[in-house]
Each structure stands twice: as C-alpha cells, then as structure tokens.
C-alpha positions in Angstrom: 24.8 26.7 7.5 25.7 27.6 3.9 29.1 26.0 3.2 30.9 26.1 -0.1 31.2 22.3 0.1 27.3 21.9 0.2 26.8 24.3 -2.7 29.5 22.8 -5.0 27.6 19.7 -6.2 24.5 21.7 -7.0 26.4 24.4 -8.8 28.3 21.7 -10.8 25.0 20.1 -11.8 23.5 23.5 -12.8 26.4 24.3 -15.1 25.5 21.3 -17.4 21.7 21.3 -16.8 19.5 22.5 -19.7 16.8 23.7 -17.1 17.9 25.0 -13.8 14.6 25.9 -12.2 11.1 24.5 -12.2 9.7 27.3 -14.4 12.4 26.8 -16.9 11.8 23.0 -17.0 8.0 23.5 -17.4 8.4 26.1 -20.1 10.8 23.9 -22.1 8.2 21.1 -21.9 5.4 23.4 -23.1 7.5 24.4 -26.0 7.9 20.8 -27.1 4.6 19.3 -26.0 2.2 22.2 -25.5 -0.8 20.5 -27.0 -0.3 17.1 -25.4 -2.6 15.9 -22.5 -1.0 16.7 -19.2 -3.3 16.6 -16.1 -6.5 14.5 -15.9 -9.3 13.9 -13.5 -12.4 11.8 -13.6 -15.6 13.6 -14.5 -18.9 12.2 -15.7 -17.5 8.7 -15.7 -14.4 9.5 -17.9 -10.9 10.9 -17.4 -10.6 14.2 -19.1 -7.2 15.9 -19.5 -6.0 19.5 -19.9 -3.0 20.2 -22.1 0.3 21.6 -21.0 -0.5 24.9 -22.6 -3.9 25.1 -20.8 -2.2 24.4 -17.4 0.5 27.0 -18.2 -2.1 29.7 -18.7 -3.7 28.9 -15.3 -0.3 28.8 -13.6 0.6 32.2 -15.0 -2.7 33.6 -13.8 -2.1 32.2 -10.4 1.4 33.7 -10.3 0.0 37.1 -11.3 -2.7 36.9 -8.6 0.0 36.3 -5.9 1.9 39.4 -7.2 -1.3 41.4 -7.2 -1.5 40.6 -3.4 1.9 42.2 -2.9 3.8 39.0 -2.2 7.6 39.5 -2.6 10.1 36.9 -3.9 11.0 34.3 -1.3 7.8 34.6 0.8 5.9 31.5 1.5 2.6 30.2 0.2 1.2 27.0 1.8 -1.2 24.4 0.4 -3.4 21.8 2.2 -5.1 19.7 -0.5 -5.5 16.3 -2.0 -3.9 15.5 -5.4 -5.6 17.2 -8.3 -4.7 19.5 -11.3 -5.2 22.6 -9.0 -2.4 21.3 -6.8 0.0 21.4 -9.7 -1.3 24.8 -10.9 -0.7 26.2 -7.4 2.8 24.7 -7.3 3.7 26.1 -10.7 2.1 29.5 -10.0 4.0 29.9 -6.8 7.4 29.2 -8.3 6.7 31.4 -11.4 6.1 34.3 -9.0 9.5 33.6 -7.3 7.8 32.4 -4.1 8.3 29.3 -2.0 5.8 26.5 -1.9 5.0 24.9 1.5 2.9 21.7 0.9 1.0 20.3 3.9 -0.3 16.8 4.2 -4.1 17.0 3.6 -4.9 14.9 6.7 -3.0 17.1 9.2 -4.7 17.9 12.5 -5.4 21.6 13.3 -2.5 21.9 15.8 0.0 20.6 13.2 -1.4 23.0 10.6 -1.0 26.0 12.9 2.6 24.9 13.8 3.7 24.7 10.2 2.0 27.9 9.1 3.6 29.8 11.9 7.0 28.2 11.5 7.2 29.1 7.8 5.3 32.4 8.2 2.9 31.6 5.3 1.2 34.6 3.7 -1.4 32.7 1.7 -2.9 29.3 2.2 -4.6 27.2 -0.5 -6.9 24.5 0.7 -8.8 21.8 -1.2 -12.1 21.1 0.5 -14.7 22.5 2.9 -13.6 19.9 5.5 -10.0 20.9 5.2 -11.0 24.6 5.5 -12.9 23.9 8.7 -9.7 22.4 10.3 -7.8 25.5 9.3 -10.5 27.9 10.6 -10.1 26.3 14.1 -6.6 27.7 14.4 -6.4 30.6 11.9 -6.6 33.2 14.6 -3.2 31.9 15.9 -1.5 32.5 12.6 -0.7 36.2 12.3 1.2 36.0 9.0 -1.8 34.6 7.0 -3.5 37.2 4.9 -5.7 35.1 2.5 -7.2 31.6 2.2 -8.1 30.3 -1.2 -10.4 27.2 -1.5 -10.5 24.9 -4.4 -13.9 23.5 -3.7 -16.5 25.8 -5.3 -18.9 27.5 -2.8 -17.0 26.5 0.4 -18.3 28.2 3.4 -15.8 30.6 5.0 -13.6 30.9 1.9 -12.2 34.4 1.2 -11.6 33.4 -2.5 -12.5 30.3 -4.4 -9.9 29.0 -6.8 -11.4 30.1 -10.1 -12.0 33.6 -8.8 -8.5 33.8 -7.5 -7.1 33.0 -11.0 -8.9 36.1 -12.3 -7.8 38.4 -9.5 -5.0 40.2 -11.4 -7.1 40.4 -14.7 -4.0 40.1 -16.9 -1.8 42.4 -14.9 1.8 41.6 -13.6 2.7 39.1 -16.3 5.8 41.2 -17.1 6.8 41.2 -13.4 6.2 37.4 -13.4 8.5 37.0 -16.4 11.2 39.1 -14.6 10.9 37.1 -11.4 11.2 33.6 -13.1 14.0 34.8 -15.3 16.0 35.8 -12.2 15.6 32.5 -10.5 18.7 30.2 -10.1 19.2 26.5 -9.3 20.4 27.6 -5.8 17.2 29.5 -5.0 14.7 28.0 -2.5 11.7 26.4 -4.2 9.9 24.6 -1.4 9.8 23.9 2.3 8.8 20.3 2.8 8.1 19.4 6.4 9.3 16.1 7.7 6.4 13.8 8.8 7.9 13.7 12.3 8.2 10.1 13.7 10.2 11.8 16.5 9.8 15.4 17.7 8.4 18.4 15.9 8.2 18.6 12.1 11.2 20.4 10.5 11.0 22.3 7.2 13.5 20.9 4.7 14.6 23.7 2.4 14.7 22.3 -1.1 16.1 24.4 -3.8 15.0 24.3 -7.5 18.2 22.4 -8.4 17.7 19.9 -5.6 14.3 18.9 -7.0 15.2 19.1 -10.6 18.5 17.2 -10.4 16.7 14.4 -8.7 13.7 14.3 -11.1 15.7 14.6 -14.3 18.3 12.0 -13.3 15.6 9.5 -12.1 13.5 10.1 -15.3 16.6 9.5 -17.5 17.5 6.3 -15.6 14.1 4.7 -16.2 13.5 6.3 -19.6 10.3 8.3 -18.9 8.9 9.7 -22.2 5.9 11.6 -23.6 4.1 8.3 -24.0 4.1 7.6 -20.3 1.0 8.0 -18.0 1.2 8.0 -14.2 -1.7 7.3 -11.9 -1.1 9.7 -9.0 -2.5 8.8 -5.6 0.4 9.2 -3.1 0.2 12.6 -1.5 1.9 15.3 -3.6 2.8 16.9 -0.3 5.3 14.1 0.0 8.5 14.7 -2.0 8.5 11.2 -3.5 5.2 11.7 -5.4 6.3 15.3 -6.2 9.5 14.1 -7.8 7.5 11.6 -10.0 5.3 14.6 -11.1 8.4 16.6 -12.1 10.0 13.6 -13.9 6.8 13.0 -15.9 6.5 16.8 -16.6 10.1 17.0 -17.8 9.3 14.2 -20.3 6.0 15.6 -21.6 4.0 12.7 -20.1 0.5 12.6 -18.6 -0.8 12.3 -15.0 -4.2 11.1 -14.0 -5.3 11.7 -10.5 -7.1 8.9 -8.5 -10.3 10.1 -7.0 -9.2 8.8 -3.6 -7.0 6.0 -2.1 -10.1 3.9 -2.0 -10.8 4.1 -5.7 -7.2 3.3 -6.9 -8.3 -0.2 -8.0 -11.1 1.2 -10.2 -9.1 4.2 -11.5 -6.1 2.2 -12.5 -8.3 0.4 -15.0 -9.5 3.7 -16.4 -6.2 5.6 -16.6 -4.3 2.5 -17.7 -1.0 3.9 -16.4 2.5 3.0 -17.6 4.0 4.1 -14.3 2.6 3.4 -10.8 4.4 4.7 -7.8 3.5 3.6 -4.3 4.6 2.9 -0.8 5.0 -0.9 -0.1 1.6 -1.2 1.7 -0.3 -1.1 -1.6 1.8 -3.9 -3.1 1.6 -5.9 0.0 -2.2 -5.7 0.0 -2.4 -6.6 -3.7 -0.1 -9.5 -3.1 -2.2 -10.7 -0.2 -5.5 -10.4 -2.1 -4.1 -12.3 -5.1 -2.8 -15.2 -2.9 -6.0 -15.3 -1.0 -7.9 -15.7 -4.3 -5.6 -18.4 -5.5 -6.0 -20.3 -2.2 -9.7 -20.4 -2.6 -9.6 -21.5 -6.3 -9.8 -25.0 -7.7 -6.7 -27.3 -7.1 -5.9 -27.3 -10.8 -5.8 -23.5 -10.9 -3.6 -23.5 -7.8 -1.2 -25.9 -9.5 -1.2 -23.8 -12.7 -0.5 -20.6 -10.7 2.4 -22.3 -8.9 3.8 -23.5 -12.2 3.6 -20.0 -13.8 5.3 -18.4 -10.7 8.1 -21.0 -11.0 8.6 -20.2 -14.7 8.6 -16.5 -13.8 11.2 -17.0 -11.1 13.5 -19.0 -13.4 13.1 -16.4 -16.2 13.9 -13.5 -13.9 17.0 -15.2 -12.5 18.2 -16.1 -16.0 17.7 -12.5 -17.2 19.8 -11.3 -14.2 22.5 -13.7 -15.2 22.5 -12.3 -18.7 20.6 -14.6 -21.0 17.2 -16.4 -21.0 17.2 -19.7 -22.9 14.7 -19.9 -25.8 12.9 -22.8 -24.3 12.3 -20.8 -21.1 11.1 -17.8 -23.1 8.5 -20.1 -24.7 7.3 -21.4 -21.3 7.2 -17.7 -20.2 4.9 -16.9 -23.1 2.5 -19.6 -22.1 2.7 -18.6 -18.4 1.8 -15.0 -19.4 -1.1 -16.0 -21.5 -2.6 -18.4 -18.9 -1.8 -16.6 -15.7 0.2 -13.4 -15.7 -1.9 -11.5 -18.3 -4.8 -11.4 -15.8 -2.6 -9.8 -13.2 -1.3 -7.2 -15.7 -4.9 -6.4 -16.8 -5.8 -5.7 -13.1 -3.3 -2.8 -13.4 -4.6 -1.6 -16.7 -2.4 -3.7 -19.0 0.2 -1.1 -19.8 2.5 -1.0 -16.8 6.1 -0.3 -17.7 7.3 0.3 -14.1 6.1 -0.2 -10.6 8.0 2.1 -8.2 8.3 1.4 -4.5 9.7 3.8 -1.9 9.3 5.5 1.4 9.5 2.3 3.5 11.1 -1.2 3.1 9.4 -3.6 0.7 9.1 -7.2 2.0 11.4 -9.3 -0.2 8.8 -12.0 -1.0 6.3 -9.3 -2.2 9.0 -7.8 -4.5 9.8 -11.3 -5.8 6.2 -12.0 -6.6 5.8 -8.9 -8.9 9.1 -9.5 -10.5 8.3 -13.1 -11.2 5.0 -12.1 -12.6 6.8 -10.0 -15.2 6.5 -6.5 -13.7 9.5 -4.2 -13.5 9.3 -3.3 -9.9 12.0 -0.7 -8.9 12.6 -0.3 -5.2 14.6 2.8 -4.2 15.7 4.7 -1.1 15.5 8.3 -0.2 14.5 11.0 2.3 12.7 14.3 2.3 16.1 16.0 2.9 17.6 14.4 -0.3 14.7 15.5 -2.6 14.2 12.4 -2.2 16.0 9.7 -4.2 19.4 8.5 -3.1 19.5 5.1 -4.7 17.2 3.1 -7.0 17.4 -0.3 -8.7 18.2 0.2 -12.4 15.6 -1.4 -14.7 18.1 -3.6 -16.4 19.7 -4.8 -13.2 17.2 -5.3 -10.4 18.8 -6.7 -7.3 16.0 -8.1 -5.0 16.4 -7.2 -1.3 18.3 -4.0 -2.0 17.3 -0.4 -2.7 19.7 -0.2 -5.7 22.6 1.9 -6.6 23.2 5.6 -6.1 21.6 7.9 -8.6 23.9 9.6 -11.0 25.7 12.5 -9.4 24.8 11.3 -5.8 27.6 10.2 -3.5 26.9 7.6 -0.8 29.3 6.3 1.8 28.9 4.2 5.0 30.3 5.8 8.2 32.3 3.8 10.7 29.2 3.2 12.8 27.2 2.0 9.7 25.3 5.2 9.1 24.5 6.1 5.5 25.9 9.5 4.5 24.8 11.3 1.3 26.3 14.2 -0.7 25.1 15.6 -4.0 23.0 18.2 -5.8 19.9 16.7 -4.2 20.9 17.5 -0.6 18.7 20.2 1.0 20.0 23.6 2.0 19.1 22.8 5.6 16.1 23.0 8.0 14.2 26.3 7.9 15.0 28.5 10.9 16.9 25.7 12.7 20.6 26.2 12.3 21.5 23.8 15.1 19.4 20.9 13.6 21.0 21.7 10.2 24.5 21.5 11.6 23.6 18.1 13.2 22.3 16.8 9.9 24.9 18.1 7.4 28.6 18.2 8.4 31.3 20.6 7.2 32.1 18.3 4.3 28.6 18.5 2.9 27.6 15.0 4.0 24.0 14.6 5.0 23.7 12.1 7.9 20.6 10.0 7.1 20.1 8.3 10.5 19.8 5.0 8.6 22.1 2.0 8.9 23.1 0.2 5.8 25.8 -1.6 3.8 26.8 -2.1 0.1 27.2 -5.5 -1.5 30.1 -6.4 -3.8 28.4 -4.8 -6.8 27.5 -1.5 -5.2 23.8 -2.2 -4.3 22.7 -0.8 -1.0 20.8 -2.6 1.7 19.1 -0.7 4.5 19.2 -2.6 7.8 17.7 -0.2 10.3 17.2 3.3 11.7 20.2 4.4 13.8 17.9 6.0 16.4 15.5 3.1 16.6 18.0 0.4 17.5 16.8 -1.3 20.7 19.4 -1.7 23.4 18.4 -4.6 25.7 19.3 -4.4 29.4 22.1 -6.8 28.8 23.7 -4.4 26.3 22.8 -6.4 23.2 21.6 -4.2 20.2 18.5 -5.3 18.2 17.3 -3.8 14.9 13.5 -3.9 15.1 12.7 -3.2 11.4 13.9 -6.5 9.9 12.1 -8.4 12.7 8.9 -6.5 12.0 9.1 -7.3 8.3 9.7 -10.9 9.1 6.5 -11.1 11.3 4.4 -9.1 8.8 5.4 -11.7 6.1 3.0 -14.0 7.7 -0.6 -14.1 6.2 -1.8 -14.2 9.8 -0.2 -10.9 10.9 -1.3 -7.5 9.6 1.0 -5.3 11.6 3.8 -5.7 14.2 5.8 -3.3 16.4 8.9 -4.8 18.0 9.8 -3.7 21.5 12.6 -4.2 24.0 14.6 -1.0 24.6 16.1 -1.2 28.1 14.2 -4.5 28.7 15.6 -7.9 29.2 14.0 -9.5 26.2 12.3 -8.6 22.9 8.5 -8.5 22.6 6.0 -7.3 20.0 2.6 -5.7 19.6 0.7 -7.6 16.9 -2.4 -6.8 15.0 -4.0 -10.0 13.7 -4.8 -10.3 10.0 -8.5 -10.2 10.7 -10.0 -12.3 7.9 -7.2 -14.9 7.8 -7.1 -15.5 11.5 -10.9 -15.7 11.8 -11.1 -18.2 8.9 -8.4 -20.3 10.4 -10.1 -20.6 13.8 -13.7 -20.3 12.9 -14.2 -17.0 14.8 -16.0 -13.8 14.0 -13.8 -11.4 12.0 -13.9 -8.7 14.6 -10.5 -7.3 15.8 -11.5 -6.4 19.4 -12.9 -9.9 19.9 -9.9 -11.6 18.2 -7.5 -9.6 20.5 -9.3 -11.0 23.5 -9.3 -14.6 22.3 -6.8 -17.1 24.0 -7.0 -19.2 20.8 -5.7 -16.2 18.7 -2.9 -15.5 21.1 -1.9 -19.1 21.1 -2.0 -19.2 17.3 0.0 -16.0 16.8 2.5 -16.8 19.5 3.3 -20.1 17.8 3.5 -18.3 14.4 5.9 -15.7 15.9 8.1 -18.4 17.3 8.2 -20.2 14.0 9.2 -17.0 12.1 11.9 -16.1 14.6 13.5 -19.5 14.9 16.5 -18.6 12.7 17.3 -15.4 14.6 19.9 -15.1 17.3 18.5 -16.0 20.7 18.5 -12.4 22.0 16.7 -11.2 18.8 13.8 -13.6 19.1 10.4 -12.3 20.1 9.7 -14.0 23.4 6.2 -12.6 24.0 3.5 -10.8 22.0 0.4 -8.8 22.9 -2.6 -8.5 20.5 -3.9 -5.1 19.7 -7.7 -4.5 19.3 -7.4 -2.2 16.3 -5.1 -1.4 13.4 -2.4 1.3 13.7 -3.6 4.1 11.4 -2.6 7.6 10.3 -6.0 8.9 11.5 -5.4 7.7 15.0 -1.9 9.3 15.0 0.0 6.0 15.1 1.5 6.3 11.6 3.0 9.1 9.6 1.4 10.1 6.2 3.9 7.7 4.6 2.7 4.9 6.9 5.8 4.7 9.1 5.1 3.8 12.7 5.4 6.7 15.1 7.2 4.5 17.7 7.0 7.1 20.5 3.2 7.5 20.0 2.6 3.8 20.0 4.7 3.3 23.1 2.6 5.9 24.9 -0.8 4.8 23.7 -0.2 1.2 24.5 1.9 1.7 27.6 -0.3 -0.4 29.8 -0.3 -3.3 27.3 3.5 -3.1 27.0 4.0 -3.1 30.8 1.8 -6.2 31.0 4.3 -8.0 28.7 7.1 -7.4 31.1 5.4 -7.8 34.5 6.5 -11.3 35.2 
C-alpha cells in the first residue's frame, strides 16, 4: 500500500528538514564535528575513540566495496552482530551505497536467521563473531540470494572476507558512483528493514525510510537537547530500532558513543565511559532498584533511616518542581540529601548522567519514582518498530509519572472507539516487506497505524498504556482482563521475579510465578536454588499469600486465584522472551501447558 495520505506527513517533514537522508545527516555532522570523538570501545583497559572523520573514511570504503560486488541501489545487506563501531560503519556504508540495511538480533537461532535472509533476499551478510558465523553456516545452503559473508572477528574460520580486508576490496574505486547514489537518495527512499521480534507469528520486516528514522531521531534529540558534549553508553541491541534511534540522535548532535563490552559488564563500563545518556529497557532499572534496596535493607538502622529521609526529601522536591516552584528551604534539604545519599547513587552511573531513558516495555511506577526522587531525569516513552520507534515521550521539564508522555512533535495520536492507540506521522513505516495484506491490516486508508495497544490520554495530554489489544484475556463468563497491569503489580513484590497472568477462556485468573530466588530463600531459610524453591510447599504458601495481598484492591474477577511456581527464569535464550524481553505468551503457554492445566484441574 502506498497511499498519498501515508506519504504526506513524511513529505511535509522533508520540506523543512535540513538533512533528509542518513548520509546527508552524517555528512553534515562530519562537516561540523569531524575531529571530535565519535565511536569508542574498550581496549587495553581504556576506552579509545575514533573521530567522525575516521569513521566516515571507513564507511565510504565499505560502500565502495559493496558497489565493487555489483550490488544495485535498493538491494539488501543484512547484519548479525553485537554493538560495536563496525556495526555503525556497516550501517553507514550500506546507506551511502544506496542499499537497504537489514539488522538481525545477534542471538537469533539458525532457523530465524534463514527465514529473514530469505524473506528480504539479502545479497551480503555481515556477522560479528565466529560463534555467530557458525549459526549462519548451519543454514547458509538454504539462502540462495546470499553471495558473500563478511566477518568482523579477525581470523574467523569459514569467513569469505574479514572486515578489514573487505574495507580494502574496492581499493579506492567507485567513490564517484557512491557520491551519485547518496546524492540521489530522498527522504521517502527505503533505508532499513527492521524485523519485528515476533511475540506472535512470524517476524515481519518493517520498511523504514530515511525520513522515518531521521524525523524521529532529530525530533527526539531536539526535545531532550542532545549536544556534542553528550556521551551515550550503548548496550541495547542496535538491531532494535530504539537503540538505533538513540545512535542517530547522538550522531546528529555530534556526540560520542561508547560500546559496553557485553550486557554483563554494563556496571563496570558505565564507570569508565561516564555517560550523560543511558537508554535501557525497564529490566535494568528494576534490577538496579532491587540491588540498591537490598543493600539498604542490610545496612545499619541509622543508614536506613537516613536513606528514607533522603528519599522523602527527593519526593517532595520532585512534586514541588512539577507544581512549578521548589521552596528555598526544600532546596537546602535537597543539597544535604544529595551529599549524604544521592551522590553515591549518581557515582554508580558515572556521575554525569543527564538523562535515563526507558522504553520498549512498561516501567513499574515505583521504580520510576525511585530514580526521579533520587534526582535523575528518567524519561519514559512509548513506541514500536513500525513507528521508528518513538510515538510519545515524557518531556524533561514536565515528567508525568505513570505515563509514557506526550506525542513527539509532528506525530499525531488518537484513541479509537475500542481504546486502540492509532498513530500517524512522518515516523510511520512504509509497510511490511512483501506482505501487502498485513500492511493493509496495520495501516488504514487514512494513514493511521493501528498499534494493537490500548491506552488513554489524561486531561493534560499524557498517554497511559493499559494493555495489548490482542492479549486481553476473555474469561469464560465474558469478563475481559488486561494481564499486563496485573503482571506489573505482582512483579513489584521483592519476592517475585517474573509473573505471567493467565485465564483466557477459563473461569478464573491464575499466574505462573518465578520466585525472586535470593529474597525468598533468605525469608524462609532455604537454599537459593530455583528448582528446589519451586517444589517447596512453604514457598508456594508464601507467594500465594503475597499474590492475594497484592491483588486485594482489584475487582474480584481480576484477582489471581491460584499460582504455579516455575523452576527456572523465563529467558531469551530459552525462547520465552523476545530480544526486548517481552514475554512470548504463546511460547510460554505451550512450554508450561501441563503446569497450566494443573491449575485448572479442580
């Protein structure tokens, strides 16, 4: 579907945008900040950065090598790799050659890799490590379109080209052709196919144009005032459009990006990079919150009392700021609270944080309140792959806790009669690659993208997300139950690590619960072993009582009547979660079918 209605917001944005394509934006930044540090990685115990101009030279070489291979504008180049400078060089090189970038999550299984490579008809694949290459080689004979595999890791077995050798493939040729291709690009041209992570059904390739991505990144960057002084610590997968938008926003401003070595080293790397911007899914903030509270609980009573006092001061200060003015006496208290308590929390995150950004899933309200009270600017937003991704975000000067903020400038949001959130704007994708029927279902004739999420605006235009339209549970008595708010309610308990609420076509609501291993074991004096805890009648009794307590203010039909304990965490590696840590409800229902049936046997 290519309606005039869908194109109009993007064309209107392009008419006033100084840079309409990713190469134009990057070149404008190089012209202003060419010698500033851009991309950094840890080497020999220190973070070392390459400048914008150095990265530009490599991106041009990569583009020329793709042209040397005979790739024509619009053809697809896929990438399966962890975050690193080479990821960005690949991305920039692909679009400078007028090609389309197809990022794959670095943890994808071989079957999923084969599906996406075939669906997009990728000509070249860039992979990061030997392990990732071995997964590809298991299925490469099923992908007829693929002509070359490039591997970033030096000396990887089975590689047709290592990354450095590929950069020299053209030996200086085709730069004029590259210039002609990037000059011909328009805001409405396809830049990337980003495959949805697939909580239901097969992944679909969202067709994101240059203008889709840039309108979102530049508007978001302007809203929060990203500048050349900013440094981001990057650890969310760049294959997810949320992290990619942050990378474009920082690039547009001439800022720097340091890459975490892995998700397990974020705590160490944050102290080395000392970022001003940290973007994450809620799980990281929840774990930080839990660790801090656990440490406070184990501390001396006087320290616990001091911490509680400081948090109270922070809460009053935040509320007064939202109302418009903070009394001088409260500011003085706040100064003492920062010196005695909050400064230690800020130092844990490097001491320079300007913004914490949370997206991709709902953030528990008490976790958000904790960071705001401690003096952090935590900005929660809402978006989807198909909207490039930001739809709404809390403005830094007007954070409304419990909401995902207001629509980004230029983005229209309305609530349909059934409560579904509809979005229209320059950020809305072209459609799903090769799937016209799915596209027509998602984007109507008026250009509105149907998100599948249920929400509502408050009196001041802040959006609240209440649930997924397709995940509403319909009980056998016809009552409809939204599982997400109940899951967040249960996971607010320090005793519950994860919860999946059930009840579709059943006569009552139940839940699968993963105990918070350390907290439950300490409470009951048991070994901190999940399989053993899941078998313990004491644990079941404790968490059943905790669930009843948490649900007591819900309507009777919404209350969780029974729970079953799971012997392991739900993980991405086991296939239970998407790469953005959303529960694959269908998978969980299948894997734990016998356990679920046991809940409803009586």
